[in-house]
C-alpha positions in Angstrom: -0.1 0.2 -0.2 3.1 1.9 0.7 3.2 2.7 -2.9 0.2 3.7 -4.3 0.3 6.7 -1.7 3.8 7.4 -3.3 2.0 7.5 -6.5 -1.4 8.9 -4.9 0.9 11.9 -3.6 3.2 12.3 -7.1 -0.1 12.8 -9.1 -1.9 15.4 -6.6 1.7 17.3 -6.4 2.6 17.3 -10.1 -1.7 17.9 -11.1 -1.6 20.7 -8.1 2.3 22.3 -9.5 0.1 22.9 -12.9 -2.5 24.9 -11.7 -0.1 26.6 -9.3 2.8 28.1 -11.4 0.6 27.6 -14.5 3.4 25.8 -16.1 2.9 22.6 -18.0 4.4 19.8 -20.0 4.8 20.5 -23.9 4.7 17.3 -26.6 7.0 18.3 -29.7 5.2 19.6 -32.6 5.2 21.1 -35.8 4.6 24.8 -34.5 2.9 27.5 -37.1 3.3 30.9 -37.6 1.7 33.4 -40.3 3.5 36.6 -40.9 2.4 39.6 -42.7 4.7 41.2 -45.1 4.8 44.9 -46.4 7.1 46.4 -49.7 8.1 49.8 -48.4 10.4 50.6 -51.2 11.0 50.4 -55.4 8.5 50.3 -57.8 6.8 47.6 -55.9 5.7 49.9 -52.4 2.5 49.5 -51.1 2.3 45.5 -51.7 1.5 43.7 -49.0 1.1 39.6 -48.4 0.8 37.0 -46.3 2.7 33.8 -45.5 3.4 31.2 -42.9 6.6 29.1 -42.0 6.6 25.9 -39.6 9.5 24.4 -37.6 9.4 21.3 -35.0 9.9 22.3 -31.6 11.7 19.5 -30.4 14.6 20.9 -31.5 14.4 23.8 -29.3 16.0 24.7 -25.7 14.7 27.5 -25.0 17.7 29.0 -23.8 19.7 31.7 -26.0 20.2 32.2 -29.2 18.5 29.1 -30.9 18.5 28.9 -35.4 16.5 26.0 -36.2 15.8 24.3 -39.8 12.2 25.6 -41.5 9.9 22.6 -42.2 7.4 24.8 -44.2 7.2 28.2 -45.8 4.9 29.7 -48.0 3.5 33.1 -49.5 2.3 34.6 -52.9 4.7 37.8 -54.5 2.8 38.8 -57.8 1.3 35.9 -59.0 4.5 33.8 -58.7 4.5 30.8 -55.5 6.8 30.4 -53.1 7.4 27.3 -50.7 10.5 25.5 -48.6 11.7 23.9 -51.6 12.3 26.6 -53.2 14.6 28.1 -51.4 18.2 29.6 -52.1 19.5 30.2 -48.8 18.6 30.6 -46.1 15.6 28.6 -44.2 15.6 28.8 -40.6 14.0 30.4 -37.6 15.8 32.6 -35.6 14.9 31.8 -31.3 15.7 33.7 -28.6 15.7 32.6 -24.8 12.2 30.1 -26.5 10.5 33.6 -28.7 10.6 33.3 -32.2 12.2 36.2 -33.3 13.1 36.4 -36.8 13.3 33.7 -40.1 16.1 33.8 -42.7 15.3 33.4 -46.4 16.5 33.6 -49.8 14.9 33.1 -53.0 16.9 33.9 -56.0 14.7 32.8 -59.1 12.2 34.1 -60.7 12.0 37.0 -59.0 14.8 37.8 -56.0 13.5 38.3 -52.4 15.6 37.6 -49.2 13.7 37.5 -45.5 15.7 38.4 -42.3 19.2 38.6 -43.8 19.1 42.6 -43.3 18.0 42.2 -39.8 15.3 40.9 -37.8 11.4 41.6 -40.0 13.7 42.9 -42.8 12.4 42.2 -46.7 14.7 43.2 -49.5 14.2 42.1 -53.0 15.2 43.0 -56.4 14.0 41.4 -60.2 11.7 43.0 -62.9 13.9 45.7 -63.4 13.4 47.1 -60.0 14.9 46.4 -56.2 13.9 48.0 -52.8 13.1 46.8 -49.3 10.0 46.1 -47.1 9.1 44.9 -43.6 7.5 41.9 -41.9 5.8 40.7 -39.2 5.6 37.8 -37.4 2.5 36.4 -35.8 1.6 33.7 -33.6 -1.4 30.9 -35.2 -2.5 29.8 -31.6 -3.6 26.2 -31.8 -4.0 24.7 -28.1 -1.6 21.8 -27.7 -3.5 18.8 -26.2 -1.8 18.3 -22.9 -3.5 22.3 -22.7 -6.8 20.9 -22.9 -6.5 17.8 -21.5 -3.1 17.6 -19.9 -5.1 18.9 -15.8 -8.5 16.7 -16.2 -6.4 13.5 -16.9 -4.2 14.0 -14.1 -7.4 14.7 -12.1 -9.0 11.5 -13.2 -5.9 9.7 -12.7 -5.4 10.8 -9.3 -9.1 10.2 -8.2 -9.0 6.7 -9.5 -6.0 6.1 -7.7 -7.3 7.2 -4.4 -11.0 4.8 -5.0 -8.5 2.2 -5.8 -6.1 3.2 -2.2 -10.1 2.9 -0.2 -11.1 -0.2 -2.3 -7.4 -1.8 -0.1 -8.0 -0.8 2.4 -11.3 -2.6 2.5 -10.0 -5.5 2.2 
């Protein structure tokens, strides 16, 4: 019976720590972000377009500056679709102390455009007889992880079941 009490105590402690601290276990997942881009100079001044990128957060430590390979990158500009498969250079998300700050990507054909090489949130472009600069901002896609939704209730349910099992064993 000693082991059951220990398991029950550990389950209750873990559940309480999640509730009190707000810290929760996370599972490795592909994390997707949206971004909004705007070209601010040159002949394409005023051109705006959205896009998305993703990376595998299992490679992330949350400590210091990290460079993790993009899993996907997708956007369209002037009727041309750009994807990670079309990358000429770059292709990393830059994370600082667990926070996504920037990504790098450069495409050299058919229209030259580079993200993040001039600094965080900076775009440079050339081609079609023009060149210029722009900016992009990253927006996190808010999709809760399974542990966010189910972790607490599962831990509480497990604790309740262990308590019932303990009572049943004491009755015998």
